[in-house]
N, C-alpha and C positions, 0 to 999 in steps of 0.2 A: 504494500500500500504506500502511496506517495505521502499521505498525510495521516499519521496515526493519532494525532492530537485532535480529537473531535470535540467540539463544543456542544455537549448534550445538555438539555434542560434537567434540572433537579426534579426528581419524582418523589411523591409521598409514598407511604407504605401501600396505599390503595391504587397506586399507579397514576394518580392525577398529578399534573404539573404544579410544582411549588413556585409561587411568584418570587422573583429575585428583586431585591431592592437595589437601586443604584447607590453607589457610595455617596456619603453625605459630603457636601462642600463645607468649607470652613465657615462660611457665613451662615449656613444652616445650623452648624454646631453652636455658633455664637448666639443665634436666636434661641436655641433650646436652653443654653445656660442662662440667658437673661430671663427667659420664661420661667425656669425653675426657681430663680432667685425671686422673681415677682410672685410666684406661687407661695413663697414663704412669708410674704408681707403680713398676713393675718396673725402670725405668731411673734412678730417683732416686738410687740408691747407686752408679751407674757413675762411676768417677773420670774426670776430664778434666784436661788440662794448660792452665793459663792463663799467658800471657806478656804482659808489658807492655814494649813496645819504645820506648825513649827516642829512638832514631835509628839511622842506619846510616852506615857509612863504607866506601868502596872504596879500597884501597891496593894497591900491587904488593908482591910477595913481598920485594923488596929493602928497601922501607920497613918492612915487617913485622918483618924480621930485625933492624932497627936500633932497635926499640922497647925501652926499658929502664924500670925502675921510675921513676915520675914523668913519663914521656912522656905527652903529651896527644894524643888522637885526636879530630879535629874531626868532629862528626856533622852530618847533613844537616837538622837541626831548629834552629829559633830558640828562644830563651828564651820561655816562655809558650805555645808552640805545643802543640797537643794531641798526646798520645802514642797509639800504636796498641795495642789490646788484642786479643790472639788467644786463641781457645779451640781447642785441638787444631790449631794452625797455620792457623786460619781467622779472618780479620779479622771481629770481631763488634761492636767499639765503639771509640770514641776517648774519651780522658779526661785528667785532670790528676793529677799526682803530689801526694800529701798525706802528712803525717807523722802516724802513729798511735802514740802513746806514743813508743817509741824505734825504731820501724820505719817503713819506707816503705809506702804504700798507693796505691791508684788510685781516683779518683772518676770514674765514667762520666758523660760529658757528652753523648754522642751514640751512639745505637745504630745500627749499620750493617745495613741490610736487604739481602737478596740483590740483587746487581746494582749496589749503590751503593758498592761497595768500590773503584772505580776511582780 
């Protein structure tokens, strides 16, 4: 055969031809991205809780009852280690504590993707 590379239509299990979509142009992809961002507009005003956790400590009740003003509770983090940033109790990022005017803030240094929170 002169031409072994035949361009045959895709067939479904029942033998009917499956329609083939043309590749999307970059302007079509941009429209879809804009459309999906616009679809999120109804949730832009939904409030969320953000927590920045410096560290954790586990102590027994007896030690807890002995705490007084000026007591120091040792946390499980080292100086300079990234803190955890939670949105609605879900770990979403790690960051560093910064001072903004006379308040504390957090700079995000790492975004946590699903499954990376371990």
